[in-house]
N, CA, C and O of each residue as an XYZ file, in Angstrom:
648
protein
N     -39.827    143.315    145.929
C     -41.142    143.336    146.163
C     -41.542    144.550    145.344
O     -42.295    144.413    144.380
N     -41.016    145.841    145.730
C     -41.167    147.134    145.357
C     -41.367    147.393    143.893
O     -42.151    148.209    143.407
N     -40.429    146.465    143.161
C     -40.400    146.658    141.729
C     -41.832    145.726    141.387
O     -42.668    146.127    140.577
N     -41.929    144.793    141.924
C     -43.024    143.834    141.443
C     -44.563    144.825    141.733
O     -45.538    144.662    141.001
N     -44.576    145.828    142.887
C     -45.956    146.628    142.921
C     -45.922    147.310    141.800
O     -46.882    147.335    141.030
N     -44.605    148.051    141.552
C     -44.565    148.711    140.397
C     -45.187    148.278    139.104
O     -46.277    148.685    138.702
N     -44.474    147.488    138.530
C     -44.975    146.562    137.352
C     -46.310    146.444    137.642
O     -47.057    147.158    136.972
N     -46.952    145.514    138.714
C     -48.228    145.319    138.492
C     -49.242    146.521    138.472
O     -50.287    146.416    137.831
N     -48.978    147.497    139.072
C     -49.941    148.682    138.833
C     -49.524    149.373    137.237
O     -50.387    149.738    136.439
N     -48.548    149.430    137.067
C     -48.326    149.820    135.685
C     -49.195    149.137    134.546
O     -50.011    149.700    133.816
N     -48.847    147.839    134.558
C     -49.506    146.979    133.580
C     -50.826    147.235    133.924
O     -51.295    147.954    133.041
N     -51.888    146.928    135.021
C     -53.059    147.110    135.177
C     -53.589    148.552    134.776
O     -54.595    148.557    134.067
N     -53.053    149.754    135.130
C     -53.463    151.031    134.702
C     -53.181    151.142    133.181
O     -53.947    151.892    132.574
N     -52.320    150.593    132.541
C     -52.161    150.739    130.970
C     -53.114    149.833    130.146
O     -53.611    150.091    129.050
N     -53.288    148.531    131.027
C     -54.584    147.713    129.928
C     -55.960    148.050    130.356
O     -56.934    147.532    129.810
N     -56.074    149.009    131.437
C     -57.614    149.130    131.491
C     -57.839    150.503    132.018
O     -58.622    150.827    132.910
N     -57.013    151.280    131.314
C     -57.461    152.972    131.814
C     -58.464    153.463    130.746
O     -58.489    153.366    129.519
N     -59.344    154.070    131.734
C     -60.443    154.863    130.502
C     -60.769    156.072    131.668
O     -60.679    155.918    132.886
N     -61.104    157.104    131.070
C     -61.066    158.345    131.727
C     -62.195    158.473    132.971
O     -62.214    159.342    133.843
N     -63.125    157.355    132.795
C     -63.984    157.255    133.988
C     -63.383    156.524    135.401
O     -63.821    156.743    136.530
N     -62.200    155.544    135.035
C     -61.685    154.824    136.217
C     -60.937    155.726    137.002
O     -60.827    155.310    138.155
N     -60.384    156.807    136.803
C     -59.852    157.917    137.475
C     -60.660    158.375    138.638
O     -60.063    158.909    139.573
N     -61.615    158.265    138.672
C     -62.345    158.781    139.853
C     -63.177    157.850    140.591
O     -63.990    158.366    141.359
N     -63.145    156.594    140.519
C     -63.726    155.449    141.278
C     -62.503    154.736    141.852
O     -61.352    155.094    141.603
N     -62.831    153.685    142.653
C     -61.967    153.007    143.716
C     -60.683    152.829    142.680
O     -59.644    153.388    143.028
N     -60.679    152.216    141.643
C     -59.387    151.861    140.740
C     -58.487    153.062    140.781
O     -57.376    152.959    141.301
N     -58.835    154.019    140.344
C     -58.177    155.301    140.057
C     -57.520    155.673    141.384
O     -56.329    155.948    141.529
N     -58.439    155.645    142.312
C     -58.125    156.442    143.823
C     -57.022    155.409    144.315
O     -56.019    155.820    144.899
N     -57.227    154.062    144.067
C     -56.290    153.240    144.612
C     -54.854    153.181    143.885
O     -53.804    152.917    144.470
N     -54.957    153.413    142.785
C     -53.927    153.007    141.921
C     -52.807    154.506    142.532
O     -51.675    154.363    142.996
N     -53.346    155.498    142.397
C     -52.719    156.837    142.609
C     -52.269    156.750    144.036
O     -51.255    157.360    144.375
N     -53.004    155.980    144.960
C     -52.498    156.138    146.280
C     -51.271    154.794    146.252
O     -50.196    154.955    146.831
N     -51.503    153.862    145.721
C     -50.222    152.952    145.772
C     -49.101    153.626    145.170
O     -47.997    153.239    145.551
N     -49.134    154.440    144.415
C     -48.027    155.180    143.555
C     -47.518    156.216    144.937
O     -46.355    156.234    145.339
N     -48.427    156.885    145.426
C     -47.850    157.839    146.373
C     -47.506    157.004    147.530
O     -46.655    157.624    148.167
N     -47.743    156.006    148.036
C     -47.326    155.176    148.973
C     -45.893    154.684    148.899
O     -45.110    154.586    149.843
N     -45.649    154.353    147.455
C     -44.329    154.056    147.356
C     -43.279    154.976    146.932
O     -42.190    154.554    146.544
N     -43.625    156.482    147.005
C     -42.824    157.562    147.001
C     -42.465    158.217    148.314
O     -41.658    159.141    148.414
N     -43.159    157.640    149.359
C     -43.164    157.981    150.690
C     -41.882    157.604    151.300
O     -41.495    156.438    151.232
N     -41.057    158.706    152.017
C     -39.998    158.399    152.721
C     -40.046    157.411    153.807
O     -41.099    157.368    154.444
N     -39.004    156.529    154.167
C     -39.384    155.308    155.240
C     -39.894    155.736    156.436
O     -40.727    155.020    156.992
N     -39.475    156.998    157.050
C     -39.872    157.326    158.032
C     -41.200    158.237    158.050
O     -41.491    158.833    159.087
N     -41.781    158.314    157.220
C     -42.990    159.178    156.906
C     -43.784    157.592    156.669
O     -44.817    157.407    157.312
N     -43.377    156.686    155.921
C     -44.249    155.601    155.678
C     -44.671    154.766    156.947
O     -45.782    154.261    157.108
N     -43.527    154.696    157.891
C     -43.725    154.143    159.077
C     -44.960    154.960    160.058
O     -45.817    154.405    160.746
N     -44.758    156.317    159.888
C     -45.905    156.944    160.541
C     -47.258    156.928    160.183
O     -48.237    156.975    160.929
N     -47.205    156.850    158.818
C     -48.247    156.584    157.923
C     -49.299    155.332    158.425
O     -50.482    155.417    158.753
N     -48.453    154.203    158.362
C     -48.780    153.055    158.608
C     -49.250    152.979    160.100
O     -50.166    152.211    160.395
N     -48.665    153.730    161.012
C     -48.966    153.485    162.617
C     -50.430    154.198    162.718
O     -51.357    153.768    163.405
N     -50.470    155.560    161.771
C     -51.892    156.517    161.881
C     -53.236    155.328    161.430
O     -54.259    155.021    162.041
N     -52.824    154.987    160.443
C     -54.076    154.128    159.919
C     -54.562    152.788    160.396
O     -55.386    152.066    159.832
N     -53.815    152.531    161.716
C     -54.046    151.482    162.220
C     -55.365    151.916    162.992
O     -56.177    151.031    163.261
N     -55.650    153.356    163.400
C     -56.683    153.551    164.150
C     -58.084    153.620    163.349
O     -59.199    153.660    163.868
N     -57.810    153.624    162.109
C     -59.105    153.614    161.009
C     -60.145    152.375    161.605
O     -59.570    151.334    161.922
N     -61.336    152.411    161.742
C     -62.097    151.464    162.056
C     -62.132    150.393    160.861
O     -62.544    149.262    161.116
N     -61.681    150.742    159.475
C     -61.537    149.905    158.480
C     -60.464    149.083    158.365
O     -60.497    148.169    157.541
N     -59.271    149.308    159.239
C     -58.137    148.831    159.198
C     -58.128    147.416    158.899
O     -57.512    146.970    157.930
N     -58.878    146.602    159.804
C     -58.902    145.169    159.834
C     -59.435    144.572    158.258
O     -58.843    143.627    157.737
N     -60.436    145.142    157.688
C     -61.261    144.933    156.493
C     -60.004    145.024    155.605
O     -59.706    143.968    155.048
N     -59.164    146.150    155.354
C     -57.895    146.281    154.520
C     -57.176    145.377    154.545
O     -56.894    144.822    153.483
N     -56.618    144.910    155.808
C     -55.477    143.962    155.922
C     -55.466    142.413    156.193
O     -54.551    141.595    156.286
N     -57.152    142.304    156.303
C     -57.415    140.724    156.663
C     -57.021    139.755    155.333
O     -57.537    139.784    154.216
N     -55.834    138.809    155.874
C     -55.433    138.227    154.797
C     -53.946    138.540    153.983
O     -53.248    137.826    153.263
N     -53.829    139.759    154.390
C     -52.682    140.440    153.690
C     -51.343    140.146    154.569
O     -51.377    140.313    155.788
N     -50.129    139.689    153.888
C     -48.789    139.556    154.648
C     -48.422    140.725    155.454
O     -48.561    141.895    155.098
N     -48.002    140.365    156.429
C     -47.453    141.428    157.237
C     -46.601    142.692    156.495
O     -46.982    143.858    156.599
N     -45.570    142.356    155.842
C     -45.057    143.250    155.126
C     -45.920    144.082    153.834
O     -45.358    144.973    153.197
N     -46.682    143.857    153.682
C     -47.755    144.595    152.707
C     -49.031    145.337    153.322
O     -49.685    146.192    152.724
N     -49.271    144.878    154.588
C     -50.443    145.668    155.379
C     -50.376    147.132    155.108
O     -51.384    147.684    154.665
N     -49.233    147.853    155.340
C     -49.258    149.560    154.951
C     -49.880    149.624    153.835
O     -51.051    150.005    153.841
N     -49.216    149.254    152.582
C     -49.635    149.404    151.475
C     -51.108    149.367    151.169
O     -51.668    150.349    150.682
N     -51.883    148.008    151.508
C     -53.071    147.621    151.593
C     -53.936    148.649    152.411
O     -55.017    148.959    151.910
N     -53.600    149.181    153.547
C     -54.242    150.106    154.408
C     -54.384    151.323    153.977
O     -55.347    152.011    154.316
N     -53.316    151.806    153.062
C     -53.132    153.240    152.686
C     -53.931    153.293    151.308
O     -54.477    154.325    150.917
N     -53.952    151.927    150.513
C     -55.051    152.109    149.277
C     -56.373    152.083    149.641
O     -57.267    152.771    149.149
N     -56.489    151.151    150.646
C     -58.252    151.105    151.165
C     -58.508    152.457    151.763
O     -59.630    152.924    151.566
N     -57.442    153.330    152.630
C     -57.875    154.489    153.147
C     -58.107    155.465    151.920
O     -58.638    156.483    152.365
N     -57.897    155.566    150.403
C     -57.967    156.250    149.630
C     -59.296    156.013    149.128
O     -59.669    156.940    148.410
N     -59.920    155.324    149.227
C     -61.658    155.080    149.043
C     -62.539    154.754    150.288
O     -63.690    154.330    150.179
N     -61.862    155.003    151.585
C     -62.736    155.177    152.720
C     -63.964    156.099    152.785
O     -65.020    155.864    153.371
N     -63.637    157.175    152.085
C     -64.792    158.093    152.259
C     -65.933    157.808    151.377
O     -66.972    158.458    151.487
N     -65.799    156.884    150.521
C     -66.693    156.491    149.392
C     -67.303    155.307    150.141
O     -68.519    155.164    150.016
N     -66.655    154.467    150.876
C     -66.890    153.272    151.412
C     -68.077    153.634    152.658
O     -69.101    153.052    153.015
N     -67.569    154.556    152.990
C     -68.691    154.599    154.362
C     -70.162    155.385    153.994
O     -71.062    155.618    154.800
N     -70.145    155.689    152.693
C     -71.571    156.286    152.024
C     -72.586    154.941    152.029
O     -73.795    155.017    151.811
N     -71.973    153.891    152.274
C     -72.883    152.464    152.117
C     -72.862    151.978    153.682
O     -73.408    150.919    153.994
N     -72.275    152.717    154.550
C     -72.323    151.955    155.860
C     -73.159    152.835    156.762
O     -72.994    154.033    156.994
N     -74.174    151.941    157.271
C     -75.225    152.469    157.797
C     -75.313    153.021    159.287
O     -76.344    153.363    159.864
N     -73.784    153.038    159.878
C     -73.381    153.797    161.207
C     -73.034    155.207    160.756
O     -72.472    155.953    161.558
N     -73.328    155.624    159.530
C     -72.835    156.896    159.030
C     -74.085    157.631    158.647
O     -75.007    156.989    158.145
N     -74.200    158.987    158.851
C     -75.392    159.722    158.233
C     -75.112    160.771    157.495
O     -73.962    161.206    157.559
N     -76.050    161.404    156.654
C     -75.679    162.387    155.854
C     -75.749    163.735    156.765
O     -76.429    163.792    157.789
N     -74.976    164.800    156.274
C     -75.451    166.265    156.868
C     -75.171    167.186    155.809
O     -74.608    166.904    154.751
N     -75.630    168.381    156.185
C     -75.518    169.447    155.123
C     -74.077    170.619    155.207
O     -73.505    170.824    156.278
N     -73.772    171.107    154.266
C     -72.854    172.160    154.319
C     -73.299    173.229    155.633
O     -72.531    173.828    156.386
N     -74.618    173.240    155.624
C     -75.061    174.496    156.465
C     -75.288    174.143    157.887
O     -75.704    174.985    158.683
N     -75.024    172.915    158.227
C     -75.166    172.281    159.551
C     -73.918    172.910    160.570
O     -72.761    173.200    160.265
N     -74.460    172.982    161.602
C     -73.395    173.625    162.745
C     -72.263    172.616    162.674
O     -71.161    173.131    162.864
N     -72.257    171.294    162.446
C     -71.093    170.465    162.638
C     -70.202    170.107    161.356
O     -69.261    169.319    161.270
N     -70.899    171.081    160.206
C     -69.876    170.895    158.952
C     -68.567    170.885    158.818
O     -67.932    170.177    158.037
N     -68.151    171.657    159.565
C     -66.564    171.880    159.662
C     -65.609    171.143    160.352
O     -64.413    170.971    160.116
N     -66.468    170.655    161.416
C     -65.774    170.265    162.554
C     -64.602    168.976    162.093
O     -64.559    168.350    161.034
N     -63.878    168.882    163.076
C     -62.493    167.682    162.838
C     -62.197    167.163    163.756
O     -61.146    167.458    164.325
N     -63.186    166.030    164.301
C     -63.132    165.637    165.757
C     -62.236    163.953    165.524
O     -61.646    163.372    166.435
N     -62.329    163.561    164.403
C     -61.614    162.150    164.250
C     -62.901    161.288    163.831
O     -63.941    161.638    163.273
N     -62.477    160.074    164.282
C     -63.517    158.730    163.940
C     -64.882    158.971    164.821
O     -65.945    158.692    164.267
N     -64.901    159.379    165.909
C     -66.159    159.738    166.613
C     -67.247    160.302    165.567
O     -68.434    159.975    165.558
N     -66.728    161.057    164.833
C     -67.787    162.073    164.055
C     -68.203    160.888    162.649
O     -67.489    160.477    161.734
N     -69.632    160.609    162.982
C     -70.245    159.616    162.259
C     -71.081    160.478    161.185
O     -72.227    160.122    160.914
N     -70.624    161.386    160.695
C     -71.554    162.325    159.705
C     -70.274    162.118    158.394
O     -69.064    161.970    158.566
N     -71.029    162.171    157.112
C     -70.250    161.904    155.654
C     -69.784    162.939    155.484
O     -68.725    162.863    154.861
N     -70.115    164.046    155.782
C     -69.459    165.326    155.009
C     -69.088    165.095    153.616
O     -67.922    165.159    153.225
N     -70.209    164.794    152.783
C     -70.002    164.760    151.414
C     -69.322    166.077    150.652
O     -68.550    165.804    149.733
N     -69.505    167.232    150.904
C     -69.199    168.369    150.689
C     -67.555    168.489    150.877
O     -66.857    169.250    150.207
N     -67.151    167.758    151.728
C     -65.505    167.874    152.133
C     -64.814    167.270    150.630
O     -63.638    167.423    150.300
N     -65.646    166.709    150.008
C     -64.721    165.914    148.733
C     -65.013    166.632    147.645
O     -64.808    166.071    146.569
N     -65.489    167.858    147.631
C     -65.629    168.618    146.042
C     -65.595    170.283    146.543
O     -65.494    170.644    147.715
N     -65.687    171.027    145.558
C     -65.920    172.325    145.678
C     -66.517    172.778    144.346
O     -66.078    172.573    143.214
N     -67.633    173.451    144.734
C     -68.670    174.145    143.453
C     -68.138    175.291    143.137
O     -68.091    176.061    144.097
N     -67.721    175.698    142.163
C     -67.006    177.023    141.875
C     -68.045    177.547    140.854
O     -68.252    176.848    139.862
N     -68.592    178.492    140.975
C     -69.579    179.290    140.148
C     -68.883    179.590    138.742
O     -67.674    179.804    138.654
N     -69.746    179.587    137.657
C     -68.912    180.178    136.440
C     -69.966    180.793    135.803
O     -71.110    180.339    135.843
N     -69.635    181.862    135.179
C     -70.084    182.780    134.173
C     -69.371    183.192    132.842
O     -68.146    183.249    132.732
N     -70.046    183.405    132.084
C     -69.285    183.450    130.631
C     -69.470    185.507    130.579
O     -68.793    186.235    129.853
N     -70.330    185.879    131.355
C     -70.616    187.391    130.891
C     -70.049    188.122    132.361
O     -70.341    189.310    132.497
N     -69.340    187.532    133.339
C     -68.852    188.284    134.348
C     -69.711    188.662    135.217
O     -69.377    189.618    135.916
N     -70.856    188.137    135.409
C     -72.022    188.213    136.454
C     -71.486    187.997    137.731
O     -70.787    187.009    137.953
N     -71.762    188.873    138.635
C     -71.300    188.286    140.192
C     -71.921    187.140    140.832
O     -73.121    187.048    141.093
N     -71.083    186.329    141.051
C     -71.700    185.049    141.768
C     -71.268    184.740    142.969
O     -70.183    185.228    143.284
N     -71.845    184.022    143.784
C     -71.724    183.797    145.069
C     -70.574    182.834    145.195
O     -70.157    182.059    144.335
N     -70.100    183.038    146.526
C     -68.757    182.399    146.474
C     -69.148    180.828    147.089
O     -70.251    180.537    147.551
N     -67.983    179.901    146.980
C     -68.430    178.576    146.834
C     -68.918    178.251    148.375
O     -68.426    178.914    149.288
N     -69.922    177.191    148.666
C     -70.031    176.776    149.976
C     -68.739    176.394    150.767
O     -67.860    175.722    150.228
N     -68.645    176.816    151.999
C     -67.616    176.320    152.874
C     -68.206    175.709    154.326
O     -69.110    176.345    154.867
N     -67.793    174.696    154.851
C     -66.279    173.949    154.186
C     -66.697    173.208    152.762
O     -67.815    173.044    152.275
N     -65.531    172.862    152.328
C     -65.342    172.265    150.813
C     -64.300    171.267    150.996
O     -63.991    170.861    152.117
N     -63.785    170.887    149.989
C     -62.514    170.012    149.561
C     -61.470    170.734    150.052
O     -60.742    170.298    150.943
N     -61.281    172.262    149.329
C     -60.193    172.924    149.759
C     -59.977    173.666    151.085
O     -58.878    174.008    151.523
N     -61.027    173.844    151.596
C     -60.959    174.449    153.009
C     -60.639    173.123    153.839
O     -59.788    173.130    154.728
N     -61.285    172.118    153.537
C     -60.886    170.896    154.579
C     -59.206    170.180    154.182
O     -58.449    169.607    154.967
N     -59.061    170.377    153.153
C     -57.508    169.868    152.547
C     -56.742    170.868    153.434
O     -55.981    170.404    154.283
N     -56.876    172.175    153.310
C     -55.864    173.029    154.312
C     -55.914    172.628    155.579
O     -54.856    172.421    156.174
N     -57.032    172.464    156.155
C     -57.223    172.261    157.633
C     -56.491    170.852    158.066
O     -55.761    170.758    159.052
N     -56.780    169.857    157.239
C     -56.215    168.549    157.468
C     -54.691    168.802    157.228
O     -54.009    168.286    158.114
N     -54.119    169.327    156.459
C     -52.974    169.606    156.287
C     -52.033    170.137    157.674
O     -51.042    169.645    158.213
N     -52.823    171.343    157.959
C     -52.318    171.631    159.093
C     -52.594    170.683    160.529
O     -51.820    170.628    161.485
N     -53.723    170.064    160.420
C     -53.820    169.394    161.713
C     -52.714    168.230    161.602
O     -52.205    167.885    162.669
N     -52.287    167.589    160.424
C     -51.243    166.408    160.602
C     -49.869    167.105    160.590
O     -48.877    166.428    160.321
N     -49.754    168.388    160.860
C     -48.243    168.810    161.195
C     -48.376    169.582    162.378
O     -47.533    170.448    162.614
N     -49.396    169.368    163.210
C     -49.533    169.941    164.671
C     -49.654    168.919    165.589
O     -49.612    167.738    165.244
N     -49.826    169.341    166.927
C     -49.891    168.343    168.098
C     -50.888    167.692    168.261
O     -50.904    166.948    169.242
N     -52.145    167.740    167.308
C     -53.597    166.957    167.492
C     -53.221    165.562    167.880
O     -52.098    165.058    167.882
N     -54.282    165.075    168.182
C     -54.036    163.357    168.755
C     -53.863    162.751    167.561
O     -53.944    163.348    166.487
N     -53.574    161.333    167.713
C     -53.284    160.471    166.327
C     -54.738    160.099    166.059
O     -54.900    159.730    164.896
N     -55.866    160.091    166.824
C     -56.822    159.652    165.808
C     -57.452    160.571    165.005
O     -58.150    160.239    164.048
N     -57.200    161.982    165.415
C     -57.514    162.921    164.387
C     -56.699    162.924    163.436
O     -57.212    163.073    162.327
N     -55.421    162.792    163.483
C     -54.373    162.859    162.292
C     -54.834    161.646    161.460
O     -55.044    161.749    160.251
N     -54.995    160.414    162.187
C     -55.487    159.375    161.235
C     -56.763    159.487    160.257
O     -56.807    159.071    159.099
N     -57.605    160.018    160.839
C     -59.035    160.473    160.541
C     -58.565    161.302    159.094
O     -59.042    161.034    157.992
N     -57.688    162.200    159.306
C     -57.400    163.394    158.169
C     -56.718    162.851    157.013
O     -56.752    163.373    155.898
N     -55.888    161.429    157.409
C     -55.442    160.866    156.125
C     -56.328    160.329    155.088
O     -56.060    160.160    153.899
N     -57.667    160.030    155.848
C     -58.469    159.020    155.025
C     -59.496    159.987    154.066
O     -60.282    159.460    153.278
């Protein structure tokens, strides 16, 4: 089964790869599938358990064979931040809002778009530029990595995987 997934994703990736696909669902899900295949079994089991807390878990695994639900959920989680942009239950916020950096799990119904990128100012003449807005992708990645390795509750850890 493991070899079948590798061959499938390799064939699909090689036959339809374009630069733009790396940044949309196909690209994210392909990288996630590869990453999932590289997880140690004990880590994969923990990730599978945590992802069951995601409110989209049922959508990702509906009709999927039991043995493949972990992979389906993991690849679904790779695009979850983009999926919720179309979900009316979530609202946009601003990097300047007091709630911008909070890390409370799935009860947080804010999109936090700015968690997905970092705008680094650039100049060719060495003009002093302002620092990037905080929080951003880098600050949140550090925060989520710390959360995953500490005693936080599983709901917050699950949210940090997506």
